[in-house]
N, C-alpha and C positions, 0 to 999 in steps of 0.2 A: 807788503806796508802795516797793514792792520792783518791781527789773525784773533778772530774773538771766539773762545768756545765754552759752551753749557754757563752761559752769563748769566745771573741772577742777582735781582737787586729785592729782598722781602724786607718791607716795611714793618713787619707784625701783622698788621692789618689789612696789608695790601701788596700783594707780587706786583711791583710795577713794571721787572722785566723777568721772564722766566723760560731758561735753558735757552739763550739767541747765541747762535753761532752762525759766523762767516767771515767771508773773506774779503781785503782790497789789497790790489795788487799796486805794485808800484807804477806811476803814473796815469792810472785809470782816475776819473771823475765819475764819482759814484752816487746816485740819488739815495738820499734813504728816508721813506715814505711812511705814514701812517695817520688815522685818524687823531685829533685830540686824546690825550690820555692812553694813548696807545705804548709811550714808555721810550720815544724817541730821544726827548732831552735827557730822560736820566740814563740811559744807554750812552751818549753822547759824553755827559760829565762823568763817566767812569772810564770812558775811553781815554778823555783828556786829564784824569788823574785828579777831579775836583770832588768827585767820591767814589767811594770804597764799594766794590763789589761784595756781597754775600757769599757767591761762591762763583766757582768759574772763570777761569784765564783770559787776560787780554796780555796780547803783546804787540809794541808798537818797533816796527824796524829791527824786530827781532828783540827787545828788551822787554821786559815781564812790568806792567804799571804797575803793579805792588810790589815787587819784591826788588826792582831797581829803577824807582819811579822817576828820581831825578834825571838820570839819563834819559828815560824815555820820552819825557815831555819836552828833552831839548830838542827832538824830531816833530814836535807838535806846535802848529798855531791854532790855538783856538779861539774864534769868534762865538762868544753865546748868543741868546738870541735878544737878552737886551745886555750889550756890552757897557760892562762897568766903566764909565769916562769921570772926568773930574771936571766941571764946567768951569771951575775956575780958572784951569790952566787954558795956556796955548796950545796950539796943534802941536808945533815942533818940539815946544817944553815936554807937552805929555808924552810924546813919541821917546824921546830921549829917555826919559825918566825909566821908561817900561823897557828900553832897551839896555837901561844899567839893569833892571830887576832881572831880565831875561840873561844876565852873564855876556852882552856882547862886550868884546874887548873895548876899551877907550879909544885906541886909536881908529875904530873902524867903526864909532857911533855915529857921527856927523853922516857917512857915507851911507850906514844902514838905514837910517833915518830918511836921508834925502832916497833912495832907491824906497823905502817901504812908502813915502808921499807918492811918489810917482807912480807906482802900483796901483795905488788907490786913486790915485786923480786929486789928491786932496792939496797941491805943493801950493795950489794957489792963495790957500786959507792958512798959512803956516803958522801966520802971527795971529790969526784968529782967536778971540777967546771961546771955549767949546760949548759954554753955555749961549753962545749967540748963533750956533750953528743951527743949519735947517735937519730935521731930521734925516733928510739921502745924506747929508753932509756927516751927521754923526756916526752913518752907519759906515761910511767910508774908512772915517778914521780908526772904527772898531777893525775893518780890515786890514787900516794899515798896522795896525797894533798886532795882529795875527802874524802878520807878514814880517816885522821888523828885524825879527831874529836870522830871516832867510830858512825857517823851517822846510824838510821837504814834505811835510804831510801836511793840510788845511782843514779843521775842522770847523765848518760854519754852519750854526744853526739858526735858521730862518733869516740870512742874512738880507732878505726885502720887505721883512714885515714892517707894515707900517707905511711904505712908500708910494708914490703915486705912479700910475704906468709909465713916465716916460724915467722914473728913478728905476723902475724895476728894469726897464730895458738896459739902462747903462750897466747896472750891477752885473746883469746876465754875460752882459758883453765882456767886462772885467774879469767875472767867473772863467767864461770860457778863453781868453786870455793866459790867465793865469794856470788854467791846466794842460796849458802847453808845457810848465815846467816844473808842475806841483802835483802829486797826488790830493785830491780834494774827494772828502766825505759832506755831500751836502744835504741838509735836512730842511724840505722847502714844503708848503700845501699847496705852491704854486706849478701844477704838472707840466704845463707847456714851458715848463722852465728845466724841467726835467726834462723833456722829450729835444729841446734844441741844445743841451748844454751835458749831459751825462751819458757816457759809456753803455752803464748798468743801473739797475735800480734795484733796491731790498725793499721789501714792503712787511713792515711789522704792526700788528695789530693785537691789542689784548698784552702785551707784553712778549708775543712769539712771532720768530717770522714767518710769514704766510706765503711767502714768493719772493723768489728772486732770478736774475738774469738779464740779459740784454732788454732794449724796450720792445724790439720787434719779437724777440721770445717770449715777452710778456703778454704782447697781442694774440701771438700764436694760438697760447694757451688759453685765452678764453673762446670759449663756445656759446653760439646763440646769439652773435652779432646781428644776423638775418641780413636782407636785400633787399635791394629795390628793382622793379619791374615797370616795364611801361607794355602793356598791349592794348591790341585792337580786341574788341568784344561788345559785338552788338547786342547779345543774348542777356548781358549782365549777369555771368555766372561766373566769371574767372575769378572772384574773390571765395567763391564755394568752393570751385575747383582748387585752388590753393591750399585752402583750409583742410581739406582732405589728405594732402599727403603727410605720410609721417612723419613726424620731427617738427610739423609746422606750429608755432605757440598762439600765432593770432595773424591776422591781416589787416591793413587798412586800406580801403578803396578811396582814391579821388578822381572823381571825373575831370578830365580833363580838354576833352571835347565830345560831341558825340560817339558813342562808340569807343573814346577812348581813354583808358583808364590808367594811373599810376597805382600801382601795388606798393605799400611798406609790410615787409614780411619781417616776421620776430620767428626764431626758433626755439626750441625748447633745448634744455642743455644736455649736454652728453651727445652720444650715439654719432652720425658721419659728420664728418667737416662742413664748413658753410658750404663751401665751393662745391663739392658731391651733392649736398640738400639741395641746392639750388639749379644744379642739372635735373636733378629729378622734378623738382617743380615744372622747369621749361619744358620738359618732355610730356609732363600732363596736361600743359597747357595747351602744348600742338597738338594732342590728342582729342583735349574737349574742343577743337577747332580756334582759337584764340590764336591771332598773329602776335609774336612776341618780337616788337621792336627793339626791346633793350633790357639787360639784366645784368645788373651788378650787386656782388658781394659788399655789403658795409664794412668799413674798414673801422675795427675796433681803436678806441686812444685809449691813452695811458688813464684818462678820466673813467671810461668803462671798466678796464681792470682794474682799477683802484675801488670803484665803487662796490665791482663784483665780490672782490676779494674780502674787502672788511665787511659788506653787508652779509656774505654768507656766515664770516665768523660771529657775526651778532646774533644771526639767525639759529647757530649751532649752542650759543649761550643763552638765547631766551627762553 
């Protein structure tokens, strides 16, 4: 559905996007992640045809966005971070106007607007002035606008920006439902949103793709998450024993009861897998006469992966 190859956007003083390439298959829901200034919104604007690339190629549903822009944009429903709404128009009026602009046939407009409002859950506000709507409902109207021509691809740029936790949960559920019938490229700063709604994630930093894959693949690529152990140790030397194991970067020990410690272990990057290193730690503790009651590898979160990837890039360029 989306094919991007060597995409570049050079503003002269700043290269916002630098050689980005990725693919999104039909029916996928893919998260597009990166810190502020990484080039996410610039990339999405080029995908949707709102901004021309300096170089590179973008194909949407097999059509080149530059050479066959109108046909390519017919396949896209784009919701920018700040959806351009008309506050003096009523919801249904605005969506009928947008449906006309997007070339929805006259005979199908009433049904198209009704379906878009129902999908975005704004039907009860159809007669309300957009200027009188809450932030959450305005976001939903922006989403209904993206849906009104029933495109196969939705590009959503920070759809939950500025929403409260309840509104975020509602939009998250809505995106999950829309993913049953649409391909979705979702840009967001809320990482649990990606973990619960997306099949894959693409991480961009400083204008370049630094990682992509399923959420589990991204987690598996992170080394050094560490582990947690509960040990019986009456000689108070368990932390010293663990620190001496090759590959351990640090140990925090908390006394739970006389002779009973909880150890939080941090690993250095690279080397053996976290699970293999945890086995070596347990073996070292047993040899030292410490009783191991519990040993649990830490589970990397998408936030851990995001931080590792983007901070690593920052350190390289520092």
